[in-house]
C-alpha positions in Angstrom: -6.6 -12.7 -14.9 -4.6 -10.6 -12.5 -6.4 -8.9 -9.7 -5.2 -6.7 -6.9 -8.0 -5.8 -4.5 -7.3 -3.2 -1.8 -9.4 -2.8 1.4 -9.2 -1.0 4.6 -9.4 2.6 3.6 -11.5 4.9 5.8 -12.0 8.2 7.5 -9.8 8.5 10.6 -8.8 11.3 12.9 -5.3 12.7 13.1 -3.1 10.5 15.2 -5.2 7.4 14.4 -4.4 4.1 12.7 -5.5 2.2 9.7 -4.6 -1.2 8.2 -4.7 -1.5 4.5 -4.7 -4.9 2.8 -4.2 -6.0 -0.8 -5.2 -9.4 -1.9 -3.5 -10.7 -5.1 -4.7 -13.3 -7.5 -3.6 -14.5 -11.0 0.1 -14.0 -10.3 2.9 -16.1 -8.7 2.8 -13.8 -5.7 6.1 -14.9 -4.1 8.0 -13.7 -7.1 6.7 -10.2 -7.1 7.9 -7.1 -5.4 4.8 -5.4 -3.9 4.3 -1.8 -3.1 1.8 0.8 -1.9 1.5 4.1 -3.7 -0.7 7.0 -3.0 -2.1 9.9 -5.0 -3.6 13.0 -3.4 -5.8 15.4 -5.3 -3.8 17.5 -7.7 -0.6 15.6 -7.0 1.4 12.9 -8.7 1.2 9.3 -7.6 4.1 8.5 -5.2 5.7 5.4 -3.7 4.9 5.0 0.0 6.4 1.7 0.8 7.6 -1.4 -1.0 8.6 -4.9 -0.1 10.7 -7.2 -2.2 10.3 -10.9 -2.9 12.9 -11.5 -0.2 11.2 -9.3 2.3 13.5 -6.3 2.1 11.5 -3.0 2.7 11.7 0.5 1.5 9.8 3.6 2.7 9.3 7.2 1.7 10.9 9.5 4.1 7.6 11.1 5.0 6.2 7.9 6.4 9.2 6.2 8.0 8.5 5.2 11.5 4.8 5.5 11.1 3.9 3.0 8.3 4.9 -0.6 8.1 4.6 -2.9 5.1 4.5 -6.6 5.3 3.6 -9.6 3.1 2.1 -13.1 3.6 3.1 -15.3 0.7 0.9 -18.1 1.9 -2.2 -15.8 1.7 -1.0 -13.7 -1.3 -1.5 -10.5 0.6 0.4 -7.4 1.4 -0.5 -5.1 4.3 0.2 -1.6 5.2 -0.1 -0.7 8.8 -0.5 3.0 9.2 0.0 4.7 12.6 0.1 8.3 13.8 -1.7 9.4 10.7 -1.6 13.0 9.6 -3.9 15.0 7.3 -1.2 15.0 4.7 -1.6 11.2 4.5 -5.0 11.8 2.9 -5.0 10.1 -0.6 -6.1 7.2 -2.6 -3.8 4.3 -1.8 -2.9 1.8 -4.6 -1.4 -1.6 -4.4 1.2 -2.4 -7.0 2.9 -5.7 -8.1 6.1 -5.7 -10.1 8.2 -8.6 -11.6 10.5 -8.5 -14.6 8.8 -5.6 -16.3 5.3 -6.8 -15.5 3.3 -4.2 -13.5 -0.1 -4.6 -12.1 -2.3 -2.1 -10.1 -5.3 -2.3 -7.9 -8.2 0.0 -8.1 -7.3 2.0 -5.0 -8.8 2.7 -1.6 -9.5 6.1 -0.1 -7.8 7.1 3.1 -9.0 10.4 4.7 -7.3 11.8 7.8 -9.4 14.6 9.2 -10.9 15.8 12.4 
């Protein structure tokens, strides 16, 4: 059974930092491209950052320079380091795994940026 379990979401003040983690099980992790998506109330889910099986990364323009995605294939985890957070970063953040048409999602973790 495939499981993606996110953690690290919280309430943080503007300008603050958070570190989200996603622990994967039930998949051959090193083969999968991993991504973080987010969905704000009333908005569509959007890609925030992704990292390929070879370590290549991709970021949405709105988060470049503030968020960093990384993976640890030995621990089957993908991490999103979030710095200089803004109120518009408020959303539920979802972990995603993709490989040859197989797509898996986590349950999401809430990030709220507010003073």
